[in-house]
VOTI-315795 format. One record per residue: residue in one letter; x, y, z of N, C-alpha, C in turn. Coordinates in steps of 0.05 Angstrom, whole numbers, padded with zeros to 5 digits, always signed. Example, Ala and Ser with C-alpha at 12.3 -4.5 7.8 and 13.67 -1.06 7.14 Angstrom:
BEGIN
a+00264-00114+00156+00246-00090+00156+00264-00066+00156
s+00257-00045+00142+00273-00021+00143+00258+00001+00157
END
This chain:
BEGIN
m-00479+01259-00374-00454+01253-00387-00456+01226-00401
e-00448+01225-00426-00449+01200-00441-00422+01188-00446
h-00420+01162-00446-00396+01147-00452-00402+01129-00476
r-00388+01134-00498-00394+01119-00523-00369+01105-00532
l-00372+01079-00539-00350+01063-00549-00356+01053-00578
i-00336+01057-00595-00339+01047-00623-00315+01029-00628
i-00320+01004-00636-00298+00985-00643-00303+00974-00671
r-00281+00972-00686-00282+00959-00712-00259+00939-00714
n-00265+00914-00718-00245+00893-00724-00224+00890-00702
l-00233+00885-00678-00215+00878-00656-00223+00851-00645
g-00206+00831-00647-00212+00804-00638-00238+00794-00651
p-00257+00784-00635-00281+00773-00647-00301+00795-00655
i-00295+00820-00647-00314+00842-00653-00308+00854-00680
e-00329+00854-00697-00327+00866-00724-00336+00895-00724
q-00359+00900-00711-00370+00928-00711-00387+00931-00687
v-00380+00950-00669-00396+00956-00645-00397+00986-00642
d-00420+00996-00635-00424+01024-00629-00444+01025-00606
l-00435+01030-00582-00454+01030-00559-00449+01053-00541
t-00470+01062-00528-00469+01083-00508-00477+01071-00481
l-00460+01073-00462-00464+01060-00436-00486+01073-00420
k-00498+01058-00402-00516+01068-00382-00504+01062-00354
d-00517+01072-00334-00505+01068-00307-00503+01039-00299
f-00520+01022-00310-00519+00993-00305-00521+00980-00332
t-00499+00968-00342-00499+00956-00368-00492+00926-00365
v-00506+00909-00379-00501+00880-00379-00495+00870-00407
l-00473+00855-00410-00467+00842-00435-00470+00812-00432
t-00487+00800-00448-00491+00772-00447-00486+00760-00475
g-00482+00734-00476-00477+00722-00502-00459+00698-00499
p-00454+00683-00520-00438+00659-00519-00409+00665-00511
q-00394+00645-00501-00366+00649-00496-00351+00656-00521
a-00330+00671-00518-00312+00679-00541-00327+00696-00561
s-00349+00709-00553-00364+00726-00571-00354+00755-00571
g-00338+00763-00551-00327+00790-00550-00335+00806-00526
k-00348+00794-00506-00357+00810-00483-00333+00822-00468
s-00313+00806-00464-00289+00816-00450-00273+00836-00467
t-00274+00832-00493-00261+00851-00511-00273+00879-00508
i-00299+00880-00506-00313+00905-00502-00308+00916-00474
a-00310+00899-00454-00306+00907-00426-00278+00919-00421
k-00258+00906-00433-00230+00915-00429-00225+00942-00443
a-00238+00946-00466-00235+00971-00480-00247+00994-00463
i-00270+00989-00452-00283+01010-00436-00266+01016-00411
f-00255+00995-00399-00238+00999-00375-00213+01015-00382
m-00201+01008-00405-00176+01021-00414-00181+01052-00416
f-00203+01060-00428-00208+01088-00432-00218+01102-00407
r-00235+01088-00391-00244+01100-00367-00222+01104-00346
r-00200+01088-00349-00177+01091-00331-00158+01112-00340
m-00162+01125-00364-00142+01142-00375-00137+01166-00357
k-00157+01177-00344-00152+01200-00326-00134+01192-00302
d-00137+01167-00294-00120+01157-00272-00091+01153-00282
e-00088+01144-00307-00061+01141-00318-00048+01169-00320
i-00062+01189-00328-00051+01216-00329-00042+01225-00301
y-00058+01220-00281-00052+01226-00253-00026+01212-00245
d-00024+01186-00251+00000+01170-00243+00025+01180-00258
l+00022+01187-00283+00045+01196-00298+00056+01222-00287
i+00038+01240-00279+00046+01265-00266+00062+01260-00241
n+00051+01241-00224+00065+01234-00200+00093+01224-00205
r+00096+01206-00225+00122+01194-00231+00141+01215-00241
r+00132+01233-00258+00150+01254-00269+00160+01272-00246
r+00143+01278-00227+00152+01296-00206+00173+01283-00188
l+00172+01256-00186+00190+01242-00168+00217+01236-00182
n+00218+01238-00209+00243+01233-00224+00257+01260-00228
s+00282+01261-00220+00297+01286-00223+00304+01292-00252
e+00307+01271-00268+00313+01274-00296+00296+01255-00312
p+00288+01263-00336+00271+01245-00353+00287+01221-00362
i+00274+01198-00361+00286+01173-00371+00288+01175-00402
a+00268+01186-00414+00268+01192-00443+00254+01219-00446
k+00263+01233-00467+00252+01260-00470+00225+01260-00484
y+00205+01251-00469+00178+01251-00478+00162+01274-00465
s+00144+01285-00480+00124+01303-00468+00104+01286-00452
l+00088+01299-00436+00067+01285-00422+00049+01270-00441
l+00043+01282-00464+00027+01269-00485+00041+01244-00494
g+00067+01246-00500+00082+01223-00510+00083+01201-00490
e+00086+01207-00464+00085+01187-00443+00058+01173-00441
l+00037+01190-00444+00010+01178-00443+00006+01159-00467
q+00014+01168-00490+00011+01150-00514+00027+01124-00511
w+00051+01126-00500+00067+01102-00495+00052+01084-00475
q+00041+01096-00454+00028+01080-00433+00003+01067-00444
m-00013+01081-00460-00037+01070-00472-00030+01047-00491
n-00008+01050-00505+00002+01029-00523+00008+01004-00507
r+00022+01008-00485+00029+00985-00467+00004+00971-00456
i-00016+00988-00448-00041+00976-00437-00055+00960-00459
f-00056+00971-00483-00069+00956-00505-00055+00929-00509
t-00029+00929-00510-00014+00904-00514-00018+00885-00492
s-00019+00895-00467-00024+00877-00444-00052+00865-00444
s-00071+00880-00455-00099+00871-00455-00106+00854-00479
y-00094+00860-00502-00102+00847-00527-00080+00832-00542
g-00055+00835-00533-00033+00823-00547-00021+00844-00566
p+00001+00836-00580+00015+00855-00598-00003+00867-00619
h-00001+00893-00623-00018+00906-00644-00009+00896-00672
t+00015+00887-00675+00024+00877-00701+00008+00853-00710
a-00005+00839-00692-00021+00816-00699-00050+00823-00705
k-00057+00849-00703-00084+00858-00707-00090+00864-00736
s-00116+00865-00742-00125+00872-00769-00115+00900-00777
p-00106+00905-00801-00096+00931-00809-00118+00953-00809
d-00143+00945-00808-00164+00965-00806-00178+00966-00779
m-00163+00956-00758-00173+00958-00731-00176+00987-00723
n-00197+00993-00708-00201+01021-00699-00218+01020-00673
i-00209+01034-00653-00225+01037-00628-00227+01066-00622
k-00251+01075-00615-00255+01103-00608-00273+01105-00584
y-00265+01122-00565-00281+01126-00541-00287+01156-00539
i-00313+01161-00534-00322+01189-00534-00335+01195-00507
w-00325+01216-00494-00338+01227-00470-00354+01251-00480
g-00380+01253-00475-00394+01276-00486-00423+01278-00476
s-00435+01299-00485-00463+01304-00478-00477+01314-00503
t-00497+01299-00513-00511+01307-00537-00527+01332-00532
s-00537+01335-00507-00553+01359-00501-00535+01384-00498
g-00511+01380-00486-00493+01402-00482-00475+01409-00505
g-00474+01392-00525-00457+01398-00548-00428+01396-00543
w-00420+01383-00522-00391+01381-00514-00382+01352-00516
s-00358+01348-00527-00348+01320-00528-00318+01321-00532
i-00305+01300-00522-00276+01295-00526-00273+01266-00534
h-00251+01259-00546-00248+01230-00554-00219+01222-00556
v-00214+01196-00554-00188+01184-00559-00193+01162-00579
e-00175+01159-00598-00178+01139-00619-00152+01123-00621
m-00155+01097-00624-00132+01079-00629-00137+01065-00656
k-00116+01066-00673-00119+01052-00699-00092+01043-00709
i-00093+01023-00726-00069+01012-00738-00062+01029-00763
q-00037+01037-00765-00028+01052-00788-00004+01037-00800
i-00005+01033-00826+00017+01020-00840+00039+01041-00846
n+00063+01035-00835+00086+01053-00839+00100+01045-00865
e+00097+01061-00886+00108+01054-00912+00139+01057-00912
d+00149+01073-00893+00178+01079-00893+00194+01056-00879
v+00180+01040-00863+00194+01019-00848+00182+00992-00855
d+00187+00983-00879+00179+00956-00888+00150+00950-00882
r+00133+00970-00887+00104+00968-00883+00097+00957-00855
r+00111+00967-00835+00107+00960-00807+00080+00970-00798
k+00067+00954-00781+00042+00964-00768+00048+00980-00743
d+00039+01005-00742+00042+01021-00718+00015+01026-00706
l+00014+01026-00679-00011+01033-00665-00011+01063-00660
k-00029+01077-00673-00031+01106-00670-00052+01112-00649
i-00045+01130-00631-00064+01138-00610-00068+01168-00613
l-00092+01176-00620-00099+01203-00627-00119+01215-00607
c-00113+01239-00597-00130+01252-00577-00142+01277-00589
s-00167+01283-00582-00179+01307-00592-00166+01332-00580
r-00169+01355-00592-00155+01379-00585-00158+01386-00555
p-00182+01385-00544-00183+01393-00515-00165+01376-00497
i-00162+01350-00504-00144+01333-00488-00115+01341-00492
l-00108+01348-00517-00081+01357-00522-00075+01382-00506
e-00094+01401-00505-00090+01426-00491-00089+01421-00461
l-00105+01402-00451-00104+01395-00422-00076+01384-00415
l-00066+01366-00431-00040+01354-00425-00017+01374-00426
s-00019+01393-00445+00002+01414-00447+00001+01431-00422
r-00023+01438-00413-00025+01456-00390-00016+01441-00364
l-00025+01416-00361-00017+01400-00338+00013+01397-00336
e+00026+01393-00360+00055+01389-00360+00069+01414-00349
k+00059+01438-00356+00071+01462-00346+00065+01467-00317
e+00041+01461-00308+00032+01469-00281+00039+01448-00260
w+00038+01422-00268+00039+01401-00249+00062+01381-00253
a+00071+01377-00278+00086+01353-00284+00115+01358-00290
g+00127+01378-00276+00156+01383-00280+00173+01362-00266
y+00194+01353-00279+00212+01333-00267+00225+01345-00242
g+00227+01328-00221+00240+01336-00197+00225+01355-00179
m+00199+01360-00184+00183+01378-00168+00176+01366-00141
g+00180+01339-00138+00174+01327-00112+00146+01316-00111
s+00140+01299-00092+00114+01286-00091+00092+01306-00084
l+00069+01301-00093+00046+01318-00087+00038+01315-00058
n+00030+01337-00046+00019+01335-00019-00010+01328-00020
d-00023+01323+00002-00050+01313+00002-00069+01333-00012
q-00066+01359-00007-00084+01378-00020-00079+01379-00050
e-00054+01377-00058-00048+01377-00087-00060+01352-00100
r-00058+01329-00087-00069+01304-00098-00099+01308-00102
k-00112+01318-00082-00141+01323-00084-00148+01342-00106
s-00133+01364-00108-00139+01384-00129-00135+01373-00157
l-00113+01357-00161-00108+01345-00187-00130+01325-00194
r-00138+01308-00175-00159+01289-00180-00185+01304-00189
e-00192+01324-00174-00216+01339-00179-00215+01352-00207
e-00191+01363-00214-00189+01376-00240-00193+01355-00263
l-00181+01332-00260-00184+01311-00280-00213+01301-00282
n-00226+01297-00259-00253+01289-00258-00272+01309-00272
r-00266+01335-00267-00283+01356-00279-00279+01356-00309
f-00254+01353-00318-00248+01355-00347-00262+01332-00361
f-00260+01308-00351-00273+01285-00364-00302+01281-00356
h-00312+01299-00339-00340+01297-00330-00345+01269-00319
d-00327+01259-00303-00328+01231-00293-00317+01229-00265
e-00335+01227-00245-00326+01225-00218-00319+01196-00209
y-00325+01177-00227-00322+01148-00220-00293+01138-00227
t-00283+01122-00208-00258+01107-00214-00265+01079-00222
a-00254+01071-00245-00260+01044-00256-00246+01022-00241
v-00260+01001-00234-00249+00977-00220-00257+00953-00236
y-00237+00937-00244-00242+00913-00260-00239+00888-00243
l-00260+00871-00242-00259+00846-00228-00260+00823-00249
p-00237+00812-00257-00236+00793-00279-00247+00766-00271
a-00253+00750-00291-00260+00722-00286-00235+00707-00275
g-00239+00684-00263-00216+00669-00252-00207+00679-00225
r-00225+00692-00210-00218+00704-00184-00209+00682-00164
s-00219+00658-00168-00213+00637-00148-00183+00631-00148
v-00169+00635-00170-00140+00630-00170-00126+00649-00151
v-00134+00674-00151-00122+00694-00132-00129+00686-00103
s-00154+00677-00099-00161+00668-00071-00145+00644-00063
t-00143+00624-00081-00129+00599-00074-00100+00603-00069
l-00087+00620-00085-00058+00625-00083-00052+00652-00071
a-00071+00662-00055-00070+00689-00045-00043+00696-00033
e-00035+00680-00013-00011+00687+00002+00013+00688-00017
f+00017+00667-00033+00040+00665-00051+00039+00687-00072
f+00015+00689-00085+00013+00706-00108+00016+00736-00101
l+00002+00744-00080+00003+00772-00072+00031+00780-00060
n+00043+00761-00046+00070+00766-00036+00090+00770-00059
q+00088+00752-00079+00105+00755-00102+00100+00781-00117
y+00075+00787-00120+00067+00811-00135+00077+00837-00120
s+00075+00837-00094+00083+00861-00078+00112+00866-00080
q+00128+00844-00086+00157+00847-00087+00167+00854-00115
m+00149+00854-00134+00157+00860-00162+00164+00890-00164
s+00183+00897-00182+00188+00924-00189+00165+00934-00207
d+00163+00960-00211+00143+00971-00229+00146+00960-00257
i+00171+00956-00266+00175+00945-00293+00165+00916-00295
e+00171+00900-00273+00162+00872-00273+00131+00870-00272
k+00119+00889-00257+00090+00888-00255+00077+00893-00282
r+00091+00907-00300+00080+00913-00326+00077+00888-00344
t+00090+00866-00336+00088+00841-00351+00062+00826-00344
v+00048+00835-00322+00023+00823-00314+00000+00836-00330
d-00020+00820-00338-00043+00831-00352-00053+00856-00337
y-00059+00877-00353-00067+00903-00341-00090+00901-00322
c-00111+00887-00331-00135+00885-00314-00129+00870-00288
l-00114+00848-00291-00106+00832-00267-00088+00848-00249
q-00070+00863-00260-00052+00880-00245-00067+00899-00226
l-00087+00913-00238-00102+00932-00222-00121+00919-00202
y-00131+00895-00210-00147+00879-00192-00131+00872-00167
l-00106+00863-00171-00089+00856-00148-00083+00880-00131
n-00080+00903-00143-00076+00927-00127-00100+00933-00110
e-00124+00929-00121-00149+00934-00106-00151+00915-00083
v-00145+00889-00088-00146+00869-00066-00127+00876-00044
q-00102+00883-00052-00082+00890-00032-00091+00914-00015
g-00103+00934-00029-00112+00958-00015-00134+00953+00005
a-00152+00934-00001-00175+00928+00016-00169+00909+00039
k-00149+00892+00035-00143+00871+00055-00137+00882+00082
t-00122+00903+00084-00114+00914+00110-00139+00923+00125
s-00158+00936+00111-00182+00947+00124-00201+00924+00133
l-00199+00901+00119-00218+00879+00125-00205+00858+00142
r-00181+00863+00153-00167+00843+00169-00185+00832+00191
d-00200+00849+00205-00217+00841+00227-00246+00837+00219
g-00251+00833+00193-00278+00828+00184-00293+00854+00176
l-00318+00851+00168-00333+00873+00158-00337+00895+00179
v-00339+00887+00205-00344+00906+00226-00322+00927+00228
a-00298+00921+00217-00276+00939+00218-00281+00965+00203
l-00301+00964+00184-00307+00987+00168-00331+01003+00178
d-00342+00994+00201-00366+01008+00212-00361+01037+00217
q-00336+01045+00221-00330+01073+00227-00338+01092+00204
y-00341+01080+00180-00348+01097+00157-00378+01098+00152
k-00394+01084+00168-00423+01084+00164-00434+01112+00169
t-00455+01118+00153-00470+01143+00158-00499+01135+00161
v-00515+01154+00170-00544+01149+00172-00556+01142+00145
k-00545+01154+00124-00555+01150+00097-00549+01122+00087
t-00525+01111+00094-00517+01085+00083-00521+01062+00102
a-00529+01067+00127-00531+01046+00147-00549+01023+00138
g-00573+01029+00127-00591+01008+00119-00580+00990+00097
a-00567+01003+00076-00555+00987+00055-00532+00970+00064
i-00517+00981+00083-00494+00966+00094-00503+00941+00109
e-00524+00943+00124-00534+00919+00139-00545+00899+00119
l-00559+00907+00098-00568+00889+00078-00545+00875+00064
a-00524+00890+00058-00500+00879+00045-00487+00858+00063
k-00484+00864+00089-00472+00844+00107-00488+00818+00107
h-00514+00821+00107-00532+00797+00108-00528+00780+00083
i-00526+00793+00059-00523+00777+00035-00495+00764+00034
i-00475+00779+00043-00448+00768+00044-00447+00743+00061
n-00458+00744+00084-00459+00720+00102-00474+00697+00090
q-00496+00703+00075-00511+00682+00062-00495+00668+00040
i-00479+00683+00025-00464+00671+00003-00439+00657+00013
l-00424+00670+00031-00399+00659+00041-00403+00638+00063
k-00426+00639+00076-00431+00621+00099-00411+00626+00121
g-00401+00649+00123-00382+00656+00144-00372+00684+00140
e-00352+00692+00156-00341+00719+00155-00311+00718+00149
y-00303+00734+00129-00275+00736+00121-00259+00751+00142
k-00236+00739+00150-00218+00752+00168-00189+00743+00162
i-00170+00757+00173-00142+00750+00170-00131+00746+00199
d-00119+00723+00204-00110+00717+00231-00083+00731+00237
n-00073+00728+00261-00048+00742+00270-00024+00734+00254
r-00024+00711+00241-00002+00703+00224-00004+00712+00195
g-00026+00726+00189-00030+00736+00162-00045+00718+00144
y-00057+00695+00155-00071+00676+00138-00100+00684+00135
e-00110+00683+00111-00139+00689+00106-00156+00665+00112
r-00180+00670+00123-00198+00648+00129-00227+00658+00131
l-00245+00638+00129-00273+00644+00134-00280+00633+00162
e-00289+00650+00179-00298+00642+00206-00327+00635+00205
l-00334+00610+00213-00361+00600+00211-00377+00605+00236
s-00403+00604+00234-00420+00610+00257-00417+00591+00280
n-00408+00566+00274-00405+00546+00296-00378+00548+00310
g-00363+00570+00304-00338+00574+00318-00313+00563+00305
t-00317+00547+00283-00294+00536+00268-00287+00555+00245
f-00266+00549+00230-00259+00565+00208-00248+00548+00185
v-00248+00559+00161-00238+00546+00137-00218+00565+00125
p-00193+00556+00120-00173+00572+00106-00184+00578+00078
i-00179+00602+00068-00190+00610+00042-00182+00591+00020
h-00157+00581+00021-00148+00564-00001-00161+00537+00000
l-00176+00531+00022-00190+00505+00023-00221+00509+00022
a-00229+00534+00018-00258+00540+00016-00268+00530-00011
s-00295+00529-00014-00307+00520-00039-00299+00539-00062
s-00301+00529-00086-00295+00546-00110-00314+00569-00112
g-00339+00565-00104-00358+00587-00104-00351+00609-00085
q-00343+00601-00060-00334+00620-00041-00309+00636-00050
q-00290+00621-00062-00266+00634-00071-00272+00653-00094
e-00289+00645-00112-00295+00661-00136-00310+00687-00129
s-00328+00685-00109-00345+00708-00102-00333+00726-00080
l-00312+00716-00066-00302+00730-00043-00295+00759-00048
w-00279+00764-00069-00269+00791-00074-00289+00808-00089
i-00309+00796-00101-00332+00813-00110-00346+00825-00086
l-00352+00807-00067-00366+00816-00043-00349+00835-00026
n-00324+00829-00022-00307+00846-00006-00302+00874-00018
l-00295+00874-00044-00288+00900-00056-00313+00918-00059
l-00336+00906-00067-00360+00923-00068-00367+00934-00041
y-00364+00917-00020-00371+00926+00007-00352+00948+00015
f-00326+00945+00010-00305+00964+00017-00312+00992+00006
h-00319+00993-00020-00325+01019-00032-00353+01029-00025
l-00372+01010-00021-00399+01018-00012-00397+01033+00015
v-00383+01021+00034-00381+01033+00061-00365+01059+00060
k-00344+01060+00044-00328+01084+00044-00340+01106+00026
n-00362+01099+00012-00377+01118-00004-00359+01132-00025
e-00343+01115-00039-00325+01125-00060-00337+01117-00087
p-00345+01136-00104-00358+01129-00129-00340+01111-00147
r-00350+01088-00154-00335+01069-00170-00351+01060-00194
f-00337+01054-00216-00350+01041-00239-00339+01013-00239
f-00355+00994-00230-00346+00966-00228-00351+00951-00254
i-00331+00938-00264-00334+00920-00287-00329+00892-00276
i-00350+00875-00276-00348+00849-00263-00354+00827-00284
e-00333+00811-00289-00337+00788-00307-00349+00764-00293
e-00370+00754-00304-00383+00729-00295-00386+00727-00264
p-00402+00745-00253-00406+00744-00224-00418+00717-00214
e-00430+00703-00233-00444+00677-00226-00425+00654-00223
s-00399+00657-00229-00381+00634-00231-00381+00617-00206
h-00385+00591-00210-00384+00570-00190-00405+00573-00168
l-00426+00589-00173-00446+00593-00153-00472+00577-00160
y-00485+00566-00140-00511+00554-00142-00531+00575-00151
p-00552+00568-00166-00571+00588-00175-00582+00607-00154
d-00588+00597-00130-00597+00614-00108-00576+00635-00101
a-00551+00627-00100-00529+00646-00094-00525+00666-00117
q-00530+00657-00142-00528+00675-00165-00549+00697-00162
n-00573+00690-00153-00594+00710-00148-00585+00729-00126
k-00574+00719-00105-00565+00736-00083-00543+00755-00091
i-00524+00745-00107-00502+00763-00114-00511+00785-00133
m-00532+00779-00149-00543+00801-00166-00558+00821-00149
q-00572+00812-00128-00584+00831-00110-00563+00849-00097
y-00541+00837-00090-00519+00851-00077-00507+00872-00096
i-00503+00864-00121-00493+00883-00141-00513+00906-00146
a-00539+00899-00147-00559+00920-00150-00560+00939-00127
l-00557+00928-00103-00556+00944-00078-00533+00964-00080
t-00509+00954-00088-00486+00971-00090-00490+00993-00111
h-00502+00985-00134-00508+01004-00155-00526+01027-00144
n-00546+01019-00128-00565+01039-00119-00554+01058-00097
t-00530+01052-00087-00517+01070-00068-00499+01090-00083
g-00499+01091-00109-00485+01111-00124-00462+01101-00141
h-00461+01076-00148-00439+01064-00164-00450+01055-00191
q-00432+01055-00211-00439+01046-00238-00430+01017-00241
m-00443+01002-00259-00438+00974-00263-00437+00967-00292
l-00418+00949-00299-00418+00935-00324-00413+00905-00318
i-00432+00888-00326-00430+00860-00320-00429+00844-00346
t-00411+00824-00346-00412+00804-00368-00422+00778-00356
t-00439+00763-00371-00450+00739-00360-00458+00719-00382
h-00458+00693-00374-00469+00672-00392-00494+00661-00380
s-00501+00669-00356-00521+00655-00339-00549+00664-00344
p-00567+00646-00351-00596+00653-00352-00607+00660-00325
y-00595+00648-00303-00604+00655-00276-00599+00684-00270
v-00576+00694-00278-00569+00722-00274-00589+00740-00289
l-00595+00733-00314-00615+00749-00329-00642+00748-00316
g-00650+00724-00307-00676+00722-00293-00677+00738-00268
s-00655+00738-00252-00654+00754-00228-00656+00784-00234
l-00641+00792-00255-00643+00821-00263-00671+00828-00272
n-00684+00810-00286-00712+00816-00294-00730+00821-00270
n-00726+00805-00249-00742+00810-00224-00736+00837-00212
l-00711+00845-00212-00703+00871-00200-00714+00894-00216
l-00713+00891-00243-00724+00911-00261-00755+00913-00259
y-00767+00889-00258-00796+00888-00257-00807+00899-00230
a-00792+00894-00209-00799+00905-00182-00801+00935-00184
h-00782+00948-00197-00782+00977-00199-00806+00986-00215
q-00812+00972-00237-00835+00980-00254-00861+00978-00238
v-00865+00955-00224-00890+00952-00209-00892+00971-00186
s-00869+00979-00175-00869+00997-00151-00879+01024-00158
q-00880+01031-00184-00891+01057-00191-00921+01058-00185
k-00934+01035-00183-00963+01034-00176-00967+01027-00147
i-00954+01007-00137-00959+00997-00110-00933+00991-00095
p-00918+01012-00088-00891+01007-00076-00891+00992-00050
e-00911+00996-00033-00911+00982-00007-00914+00952-00011
e-00931+00944-00029-00935+00915-00034-00910+00902-00046
v-00896+00917-00064-00872+00907-00076-00850+00904-00055
e-00849+00922-00036-00828+00921-00016-00832+00898+00003
r-00856+00887+00005-00861+00863+00022-00848+00839+00008
i-00845+00840-00018-00832+00818-00033-00802+00821-00035
m-00793+00846-00038-00765+00852-00043-00758+00880-00034
p-00736+00883-00018-00728+00909-00008-00724+00929-00031
r-00732+00953-00028-00730+00973-00049-00701+00979-00057
e-00682+00973-00039-00654+00977-00044-00644+00959-00067
y-00659+00938-00075-00651+00920-00096-00664+00928-00123
w-00684+00945-00123-00698+00951-00148-00679+00966-00167
i-00682+00960-00193-00666+00973-00214-00684+00989-00233
n-00678+01014-00236-00692+01032-00254-00685+01026-00283
k-00704+01018-00299-00699+01011-00327-00687+01034-00343
e-00692+01059-00334-00682+01082-00349-00651+01084-00346
k-00640+01071-00325-00611+01072-00321-00598+01046-00329
f-00613+01028-00342-00604+01001-00347-00603+00995-00377
m-00584+00979-00385-00583+00970-00413-00572+00941-00414
g-00586+00924-00429-00577+00897-00433-00571+00893-00462
l-00547+00882-00468-00539+00877-00496-00531+00848-00500
h-00537+00837-00523-00529+00810-00531-00506+00812-00551
v-00484+00799-00544-00460+00800-00560-00457+00774-00576
s-00457+00775-00602-00453+00751-00618-00448+00759-00647
h-00435+00741-00662-00429+00745-00690-00416+00772-00696
g-00398+00781-00678-00382+00804-00683-00395+00831-00677
t-00419+00830-00666-00432+00856-00660-00450+00854-00635
v-00464+00875-00629-00483+00874-00606-00511+00883-00615
r-00530+00873-00601-00558+00882-00606-00572+00886-00579
n-00593+00902-00579-00609+00906-00555-00621+00879-00547
a-00618+00872-00521-00629+00847-00511-00654+00851-00495
m-00665+00876-00495-00687+00882-00477-00713+00885-00493
e-00735+00878-00480-00761+00880-00491-00780+00889-00469
d-00792+00913-00472-00810+00924-00452-00796+00927-00425
g-00770+00934-00426-00756+00939-00401-00745+00915-00387
l-00748+00891-00400-00737+00866-00388-00721+00851-00409
f-00704+00832-00400-00689+00816-00419-00709+00798-00434
e-00704+00795-00460-00721+00777-00476-00723+00750-00463
s-00747+00739-00462-00750+00712-00450-00735+00691-00465
s-00731+00695-00492-00716+00675-00507-00687+00672-00498
l-00675+00694-00488-00647+00692-00479-00646+00675-00453
i-00667+00676-00437-00667+00661-00412-00675+00632-00417
d-00692+00627-00437-00704+00601-00441-00690+00584-00463
e-00673+00597-00480-00664+00583-00504-00648+00558-00497
v-00631+00559-00477-00615+00535-00470-00633+00514-00458
s-00652+00522-00441-00671+00502-00430-00687+00489-00452
d-00695+00505-00472-00710+00493-00494-00695+00472-00509
v-00669+00477-00514-00652+00457-00527-00649+00432-00511
i-00644+00436-00485-00641+00413-00467-00667+00397-00465
n-00689+00412-00462-00715+00398-00459-00723+00383-00484
d-00716+00395-00507-00722+00382-00532-00707+00355-00535
a-00681+00356-00527-00665+00331-00528-00677+00310-00509
f-00685+00319-00485-00697+00301-00466-00723+00288-00477
d-00740+00306-00489-00765+00296-00500-00760+00275-00522
r-00741+00279-00538-00735+00260-00560-00725+00234-00548
l-00708+00235-00528-00698+00211-00515-00721+00196-00501
n-00739+00212-00489-00761+00200-00475-00780+00185-00495
r-00784+00197-00518-00800+00184-00538-00787+00158-00548
l-00760+00159-00550-00745+00135-00557-00750+00113-00536
d-00748+00122-00511-00750+00103-00489-00778+00091-00488
m-00798+00107-00496-00826+00097-00496-00833+00082-00522
g-00813+00080-00540-00818+00064-00564-00831+00079-00586
q-00832+00106-00585-00846+00122-00605-00825+00132-00626
r-00811+00113-00638-00790+00121-00657-00801+00138-00680
g-00824+00132-00688-00836+00147-00711-00840+00177-00705
a-00841+00184-00679-00845+00212-00672-00820+00229-00675
l-00797+00215-00680-00772+00230-00684-00770+00242-00711
END
């Protein structure tokens, strides 16, 4: 199953056409468009979940708030998500266009959704955001409206929820639920008690004023907190023989990065319990601990529960020492290898270097696997056939890989600039002004 995204003239992106792999990395300068691409992918990969939620809401309402079809409600919701993620469409370029395609080139099957700006000549040349679905999606929505989405039908029972989820997954050929972990995670950790309490008390309408990606991230955190109240061991009930080894490796990496174990005390306060018997409240933990906490917790939560997820993680390296950056990439690779998809955005050459090691380990293991495993557990190895690295800059993307690894220039370019400046200063210091 292929997932293809085409963007024209959205934010810093001028022209992008990319097909995702199971593990995709976007690197490049800040404000180059990495998050623009990531949010678009998330918006479309979440569409099947939005359809599911709309059906649930319609069944619980005895009368329609507005006389929209299920298609009309979906278009309205996607419009709202776009505005929440990118700002008002009226501020966008008149030739903006985004298209997402689910399909298989070998099977000859595909569906798509397209968003574009259309100038309304009848209303003072107003810009309208048009959301167009291919015919199979239109037919799906029409059928679901008749079979599932009648007003006042009452909430779905457990079997109906499962059946509807499975039907949507089959239609989109996508068993993965998208989870977005935005940058700035330390703010949620620092203000966790206040922020999550305020958020939990908001009405559905008030929650819509919160950025779409942040809104769903907060929902994920809230959902996992209860299960992690007593630490990682609380999820041991979900371990299987197949996942036990990966789970133990994950626990080890988490403890190495956090330097303690996450728990919630009897008063509801979050803290890290340290090996010496003391603890640190989360809001007083280091910025690196705060920033990485919910990457580690959420990936562990879904790894243990064996629920297929497509994780989109912005800047996993934030506020971490290079050694911890290496460990968190091993942790992400470990989670990927248990059956999850990944999309990472990063500025860090250490992250790219770490990924090169994990990719190279898999390549060398094709010849001498036992020797490679003495250096690095096989659970961390990344298969280059499932991996793609892209460099985002100047409004577009290009392949960042060479012989299955990130180009060395992407890892070394910043160091080269810094080293050149140092060498010039050193020559000045040594009195070799003519060498400048």
